[in-house]
N, C-alpha and C positions, 0 to 999 in steps of 0.2 A: 195126725194124718189118717184119713179114712181109707179103707181098702176093702176089696171084695176078692174072694178066691172062687174061681169059676172053672168048671169043666166044660170044654168046648164040645158042643153036640152036633154042630154042622158037619155033614159028610165031607165037605171040602176044607174043613178047619177054618182058620181065620185068614182066608185067601180070597182073592177076587171080590165078588160083591159083598160078602160079609165084612171083609176088611175095609172096604170103601165106606160102608154104612157105619162101621165102628169109628173110623177116623173122622168122618163128617160129624158124627155126634160129639166126639171128643173136642173137635175144633170149635164147636159152639160154646164150650165151657170157658168161663172167664179165668179159670185157674189152670195151673200145670197139671197134666194128667199123664201118668206113666203106666206101662204094662211090662211084665216080665213073665217068661215061661218058666214054670216050676221045673226043677231038676236040670235046668240048662247051665246053672252056675253063672249065668250071665247077669249083666247089670240091667236095671230097668231102662226102657227106651221111651221116647216121646210118643204118646198115643195119638198125637196130632199129625204124625208123619207117616204117610202110607208106606214109604220105603222102609222105615224102621219097623213098622208092624209086620210087613211082609217078610223082612229079614229074620224075624223070630221063628219062622217056619212052624207055626202052630197048626197042628193037625187034629183031626177028630179024636177025642178022648184025652187030649193034653189038658193040663190045668194051668191057668194063668192067674196072676195077681194084678189087679188094677188098683192104682192108688191115686188119690187127689187130696188136696188140702185147701180149704177155704170155704166161704159161704156157698151153699148149694152143692157141696161135694157129694153128699149122700145121694142126692137126686141124680146127679150125673153118673155116679157109679152104678146106681140101680139100672139106669138106661143102658149103660155099656154092658153090664152083666147080662141083661136080657138079650141083647144082640148076640153076645158070645155064646150064650147057652141055648139059643134058638136052633131048632132042627131044620 
């Protein structure tokens, strides 16, 4: 399983427009994609679910781990990491 560890740089965190863009990109992937907030002790959530992503309450400076498994996983993870780390 491929994964990316990313520090969220957006001032609003992974909320509103960044979250919507993140979920739309994940939804296009043909494989399961999960995301978890580091230090939360939580379980990974479905990155294709806007409610699940918003419920993580990811804020500016938080670190997340995005995971996917399957053909094209690295490309999808690179795209999602770019969205999460965009300012």
